[in-house]
LUMTIKOL-985275 format. One line per field, with one value per atom (N, C-alpha, C): y, x, z; residue in one letter. Coordinates in steps of 0.2 Angstrom, whole numbers. Atoms other than C-alpha are relative to their C-alpha. Layout:
BEGIN
north	(Y;...)
east	(X;...)
up	(Z;...)
resn	(A;...)
//
This chain:
BEGIN
north	(3;83;0;1;84;-6;7;69;-2;2;70;-2;1;69;-8;7;55;-6;6;45;-2;2;45;-4;4;40;-7;8;25;-4;3;21;-3;2;21;-6;5;10;-5;5;-1;-4;3;-4;-3;2;-6;-5;6;-18;-5;5;-27;-2;1;-25;5;-4;-17;6;-7;1;0;-1;-1;-2;3;-10;6;-6;7;6;-6;19;5;-6;36;-2;2;30;-7;7;13;2;0;11;-3;5;5;-5;7;-8;-4;5;-14;-1;2;-13;-2;2;-14;-5;5;-26;2;-3;-15;-1;1;-18;6;-6;-6;1;-1;-9;2;-1;-8;7;-6;9;4;-4;15;1;0;11;4;-2;19;8;-7;36;2;0;34;2;-1;34;6;-7;48;5;-4;58;2;0;55;2;-3;57;8;-7;73;4;-4;79;5;-2;83;-5;4;77;-2;3;66;-3;4;63;-5;5;48;1;-2;57;2;-1;64;-6;5;48;-5;6;38;4;-3;50;-1;1;45;-7;7;30;-1;2;32;3;-4;36;7;-7;52;4;-5;57;1;-2;55;5;-5;64;7;-7;78;4;-1;78;3;-2;79;7;-7;93;5;-6;103;2;0;99;5;-3;105;8;-6;122;4;-3;126;2;1;122;6;-4;134;7)
east	(5;-7;-4;3;-20;0;0;-18;-8;8;-37;-2;3;-42;3;-4;-29;-2;2;-33;-6;8;-52;0;0;-49;3;-2;-38;-5;5;-51;-6;4;-64;3;-2;-54;0;-1;-49;-7;6;-67;-3;3;-73;4;-3;-59;2;0;-58;8;-7;-39;3;-3;-28;2;-1;-26;8;-7;-7;3;-2;-6;-1;3;-14;5;-4;0;-2;2;-2;2;-2;6;-3;4;-6;-4;5;-14;-7;6;-32;0;0;-31;6;-6;-13;3;-3;-8;-6;5;-25;-5;5;-34;-7;7;-49;-3;2;-61;-5;5;-73;-4;5;-86;2;-5;-74;2;-2;-68;-6;7;-87;-2;2;-90;5;-4;-75;-1;3;-79;-6;8;-97;1;-2;-91;4;-5;-78;-6;5;-94;-4;5;-105;4;-5;-91;2;-3;-83;-6;4;-100;2;-2;-93;-2;2;-97;5;-5;-85;-5;4;-93;4;-3;-88;6;-6;-76;4;-5;-68;4;-2;-67;4;-3;-60;8;-7;-43;2;-4;-40;2;-4;-29;2;-4;-20;-4;4;-25;3;-1;-14;-5;4;-23;-7;7;-40;0;-1;-34;1;-2;-27;-7;6;-44;-5;4;-54;2;-3;-44;-1;1;-46;-8;7;-64;-3;1;-65;1;-2;-56;-4;4;-68;-6;6;-83;-1;1;-78;2)
up	(1;-10;7;-7;5;2;-3;16;1;0;20;-6;6;2;-3;3;-2;6;-6;15;-1;2;10;-6;6;-8;0;-1;-2;2;-4;10;-5;5;-3;-6;4;-15;4;-4;-2;1;-2;3;-7;7;-16;-2;2;-20;4;-5;-5;1;-1;-3;6;-6;11;-3;2;11;-1;0;13;-6;7;-4;-5;5;-12;0;0;-17;-4;5;-25;-7;6;-41;-2;1;-40;-7;6;-58;2;-1;-56;-2;3;-69;2;0;-69;7;-7;-50;3;-5;-42;-3;3;-54;0;0;-55;-8;5;-69;-2;2;-78;5;-7;-64;5;-6;-51;0;0;-58;1;0;-60;6;-8;-42;5;-4;-36;-1;3;-46;3;-3;-39;8;-6;-22;2;1;-24;-1;2;-31;7;-7;-16;5;-6;-3;0;2;-10;-3;3;-17;-5;7;-34;-4;7;-52;-4;4;-61;-7;5;-78;-3;3;-88;-4;4;-101;5;-4;-86;4;-4;-77;-4;3;-92;-1;0;-91;6;-8;-72;-1;0;-72;7;-8;-54;4;-7;-36;-1;-1;-37;-5;5;-54;4;-3;-44;5;-6;-29;-3;3;-40;-3;3;-49;5;-4;-34;5;-3;-26;-5;5;-42;0;0;-42;6;-6;-23;-1;1;-28;-5;5;-42;3;-2;-32;7;-5;-18;-2)
resn	(X;X;X;X;X;X;X;X;X;X;X;X;X;X;X;X;X;X;X;X;X;X;X;X;X;X;X;X;X;X;X;X;X;X;X;X;X;X;X;X;X;X;X;X;X;X;X;X;X;X;X;X;X;X;X;X;X;X;X;X;X;X;X;X;X;X;X;X;X;X;X;X;X;X;X;X;X;X;X;X;X;X;X;X;X;X;X;X;X;X;X;X;X;X;X;X;X;X;X;X;X;X;X;X;X;X;X;X;X;X;X;X;X;X;X;X;X;X;X;X;X;X;X;X;X;X;X;X;X;X;X;X;X;X;X;X;X;X;X;X;X;X;X;X;X;X;X;X;X;X;X;X;X;X;X;X;X;X;X;X;X;X;X;X;X;X;X;X;X;X;X;X;X;X;X;X;X;X;X;X;X;X;X;X;X;X;X;X;X;X;X;X;X;X;X;X;X;X;X;X;X;X;X;X;X;X;X;X;X;X;X;X;X;X;X;X;X;X;X;X;X;X;X;X;X;X;X;X;X;X;X;X;X;X;X;X;X;X;X;X;X;X;X;X;X;X)
//
């Protein structure tokens, strides 16, 4: 897992959910562990879209439940893009 991608995603999640980044782990589930609701999750996805200059559609976003899944998804999109 690229530390840069993971670190930035954790930072974006931390800012959106107003929680300490040290509490966000790769295995953290957005809803169960981080108490994110659907609006929080949509805002996180939007922030990731903007920062990494990728497009995550709502169908794709619905299948992303953990931090590591989001990191893997971003890395895959970046590989396809380049």
